[in-house]
C-alpha positions as CSV (number, residue, x, y, z in Angstrom):
1,M,-18.6,-20.1,-1.4
2,Q,-17.3,-16.0,-2.6
3,A,-14.9,-16.3,-5.1
4,K,-11.7,-14.0,-3.7
5,L,-10.6,-10.6,-5.3
6,K,-8.2,-12.1,-8.2
7,I,-5.2,-9.4,-7.6
8,R,-3.3,-8.8,-11.2
9,I,0.8,-7.4,-9.9
10,C,3.2,-5.8,-12.7
11,Q,6.0,-3.7,-12.1
12,V,6.8,-0.4,-13.9
13,G,8.8,2.4,-14.0
14,P,13.0,3.1,-13.4
15,W,12.5,1.6,-9.6
16,G,10.7,-1.0,-10.0
17,L,7.0,-0.7,-8.5
18,N,4.8,-2.9,-8.2
19,A,0.7,-1.7,-9.9
20,Y,-2.0,-3.5,-8.5
21,V,-5.2,-4.2,-10.1
22,L,-7.9,-5.9,-8.1
23,V,-10.5,-8.0,-9.7
24,C,-13.9,-8.6,-8.3
25,S,-14.5,-12.0,-10.1
26,A,-17.9,-12.1,-10.2
27,S,-18.7,-8.7,-11.3
28,G,-15.5,-8.1,-13.1
29,Q,-15.5,-3.9,-11.6
30,S,-12.2,-3.3,-10.6
31,V,-9.7,-0.7,-8.5
32,L,-5.9,0.2,-10.3
33,I,-4.1,0.7,-7.2
34,D,-0.9,3.0,-7.4
35,P,0.2,4.3,-11.1
36,G,3.1,4.8,-11.1
37,A,4.0,5.0,-14.5
38,E,4.1,3.2,-18.1
39,P,0.1,4.4,-18.6
40,D,-0.1,1.6,-21.3
41,T,1.0,-1.1,-19.1
42,L,-1.4,-0.4,-16.5
43,E,-4.3,-0.1,-19.3
44,L,-3.6,-3.8,-20.0
45,L,-3.4,-4.7,-16.6
46,L,-6.8,-3.5,-16.1
47,A,-8.0,-5.6,-19.3
48,E,-11.7,-7.1,-19.5
49,S,-12.5,-5.4,-16.4
50,T,-14.2,-1.9,-15.3
51,A,-12.2,-0.2,-13.3
52,M,-14.2,1.6,-10.4
53,A,-11.3,3.6,-8.5
54,I,-7.8,4.8,-8.4
55,L,-6.7,3.9,-5.4
56,L,-2.6,5.4,-3.6
57,T,-1.0,3.3,-1.0
58,H,0.7,6.9,-0.5
59,S,1.8,10.8,-2.6
60,H,6.1,9.5,-3.7
61,S,6.3,10.1,-7.1
62,D,7.1,6.6,-7.6
63,H,4.2,5.8,-6.7
64,T,1.7,8.5,-8.6
65,G,4.0,9.0,-11.8
66,A,1.1,7.5,-14.0
67,L,-1.4,9.5,-11.9
68,A,-3.1,12.0,-14.0
69,E,-3.0,10.4,-16.9
70,M,-4.8,7.3,-15.6
71,R,-7.2,9.5,-14.4
72,R,-7.9,11.0,-17.9
73,R,-8.5,7.8,-19.8
74,L,-10.3,5.9,-16.8
75,K,-12.3,9.1,-15.6
76,V,-13.0,7.3,-12.1
77,P,-12.8,8.8,-8.4
78,L,-9.8,8.6,-6.8
79,M,-9.1,7.4,-3.5
80,A,-6.9,8.6,-0.7
81,H,-5.4,9.9,2.0
82,P,-6.1,13.3,3.1
83,G,-2.3,14.5,4.0
84,I,0.2,15.8,4.6
85,H,1.1,14.2,1.2
86,A,5.1,14.3,0.0
87,D,6.5,17.1,-1.2
88,G,3.7,19.5,-1.3
89,T,1.8,17.2,-3.4
90,D,-2.0,18.4,-4.5
91,L,-4.0,15.0,-5.5
92,D,-7.5,16.4,-5.4
93,A,-9.0,13.6,-4.7
94,D,-12.4,12.6,-4.8
95,R,-12.6,10.8,-2.1
96,R,-10.8,10.6,1.5
97,L,-9.7,7.5,3.0
98,S,-9.0,7.4,6.9
99,H,-8.2,4.7,9.1
100,N,-11.2,1.5,9.0
101,S,-12.5,3.1,5.7
102,V,-13.8,0.6,3.8
103,V,-14.2,0.7,-0.3
104,K,-15.6,-2.0,-2.2
105,V,-14.4,-3.5,-5.1
106,G,-17.6,-5.7,-6.5
107,K,-18.7,-7.9,-3.9
108,H,-15.4,-7.6,-1.9
109,Q,-14.5,-4.6,0.7
110,L,-11.0,-2.9,1.5
111,K,-10.3,-2.0,5.1
112,V,-8.5,1.3,5.3
113,H,-5.4,1.0,8.0
114,H,-4.1,4.2,8.5
115,T,0.0,2.9,8.9
116,P,2.3,6.1,8.7
117,G,5.8,6.9,8.6
118,H,7.6,5.9,5.4
119,T,4.9,9.4,4.8
120,D,2.2,10.5,6.9
121,D,-0.2,9.6,4.3
122,Q,0.7,5.7,4.0
123,I,-2.4,3.7,4.5
124,S,-2.8,-0.2,3.7
125,F,-5.2,-1.9,2.2
126,M,-6.8,-5.2,3.9
127,I,-9.5,-7.4,1.4
128,K,-11.9,-8.3,4.1
129,D,-12.8,-11.6,4.9
130,D,-9.4,-13.4,3.5
131,H,-5.9,-12.8,3.9
132,Y,-4.3,-10.7,1.9
133,A,-3.3,-6.4,2.4
134,I,-1.7,-3.9,-0.1
135,V,0.8,-2.3,2.1
136,G,2.7,-0.2,0.0
137,D,5.9,0.7,1.1
138,T,4.7,0.5,5.0
139,I,6.7,-2.7,4.7
140,F,9.0,-4.4,3.3
141,E,10.1,-8.6,3.6
142,G,13.8,-7.1,4.6
143,G,12.5,-3.9,6.6
144,P,10.2,-1.1,7.6
145,G,9.9,1.5,4.4
146,K,12.6,4.1,5.2
147,T,12.9,7.6,6.8
148,W,13.3,10.8,6.4
149,S,13.8,12.0,10.5
150,V,14.2,10.9,13.4
151,E,10.4,11.5,14.2
152,G,8.9,9.6,10.6
153,F,11.0,6.6,12.5
154,R,9.4,6.5,16.0
155,T,5.7,7.4,13.8
156,T,7.1,3.2,11.9
157,L,8.2,2.1,15.2
158,K,3.8,3.3,17.0
159,T,2.9,1.9,13.5
160,L,4.2,-1.6,13.2
161,Q,3.8,-2.4,16.6
162,N,-0.2,-1.2,17.0
163,V,-1.2,-1.2,13.6
164,V,0.8,-4.3,11.7
165,L,1.5,-6.6,14.3
166,S,-2.5,-6.9,15.6
167,W,-3.0,-8.6,11.9
168,P,-3.0,-12.2,11.5
169,D,0.1,-14.7,10.5
170,K,-1.5,-15.9,7.5
171,T,-1.6,-11.9,6.3
172,I,0.3,-11.8,3.1
173,C,2.2,-8.6,2.7
174,Y,1.9,-7.3,-0.9
175,P,4.6,-4.1,-1.0
176,G,5.4,-1.7,-3.0
177,H,8.6,-2.4,-4.0
178,G,10.0,-6.5,-4.2
179,P,8.0,-9.6,-3.1
180,S,5.4,-10.9,-1.4
181,F,6.0,-12.2,1.8
182,R,4.1,-14.5,5.4
183,L,3.6,-11.9,8.7
184,G,4.0,-14.8,10.4
185,D,7.0,-15.8,8.7
186,K,8.3,-11.8,10.3
187,R,6.5,-11.2,12.7
188,K,9.4,-12.4,15.1
189,D,11.9,-10.0,13.6
190,I,10.4,-7.3,13.5
191,E,9.5,-8.0,16.9
192,A,12.8,-8.0,17.4
193,F,13.5,-5.1,16.0
194,L,10.9,-3.1,17.7
195,S,13.3,-4.0,20.8
196,K,15.9,-2.4,20.3
197,D,16.8,0.9,21.4
198,H,17.4,2.7,17.8
199,G,18.2,6.7,19.3
200,A,17.4,8.9,17.0
201,F,18.2,6.6,13.8
202,F,16.2,7.2,10.8
203,G,16.7,6.1,6.9
204,D,17.2,2.1,5.4
205,A,16.9,-0.3,8.2
206,A,16.5,-3.8,8.1
207,W,15.3,-6.1,10.4
208,E,18.4,-7.7,11.5
209,M,19.5,-4.5,11.8
210,S,21.7,-3.9,16.0
211,G,20.2,-1.1,18.3
């Protein structure tokens, strides 16, 4: 049986950003996801692995604060969605990732899901042949990611309906902030949330909010 892709997590920066390193135990190859802050801490997270790429779930500054420094230190490709990026950010990515793109990590693969709403360039990484997803700010245990316009919120609703709910119940979601959670434990809450009329709402949302 093939060894699983190991997930390492640490919180960095003032907003408690979850930075992730995924390590192939067979090859020792790794990827760094969302280098938000504290480059020295991120280097420790990569210890005893060979970094092959930096991946971004999206372009908000709390997820990219240490990006330039980690690109300088690691000298590996940056992979991200082509945009539109948050706040006019120019990522200058080496590889553009779109829905259904595949990223190799040693003997493992990550499947990219475009999950917009919180930002236009938000993507999630599903570990193929396993049940884990790095979801950035797409979805949290208590609700979806914050939106800044009615259009953004309605895009989030479509993402939840058409993408997130298509994942199996056993999927463990690893968000950009806060604890991981099992999708099946939140499915009824998400479905109830989607069934409500939210009108012209946007902003911070919680599953239990009234329509």
